[in-house]
N, C-alpha and C positions, 0 to 999 in steps of 0.2 A: 553434445546434443542437449537442447533445453527440454526439460520435462514439464508436464502440465503442473505438477506440484510447485515447481520453482516459479512458474508464471503466476499461479494463484497467490503464492506467498508474496511475490513482488507487488501484485495489485493490492493485496490487503494492507501491506506496509505503507504503500503510497497513499492509499485512502485514509489510513490512520493518521499519517502526517498531515494531510490536507485538512482533516477534521480538527486536529489540534491547532493548526494555524488559524482556522476560521474561528475557533473558540477564543483564541487569544486576542483577535481583532476587536 
């Protein structure tokens, strides 16, 4: 069963990766 904490962590990690890619562009 997926917990809310796991979902939040996944969203934060994905957001951080997207921000990094945008900054590199």
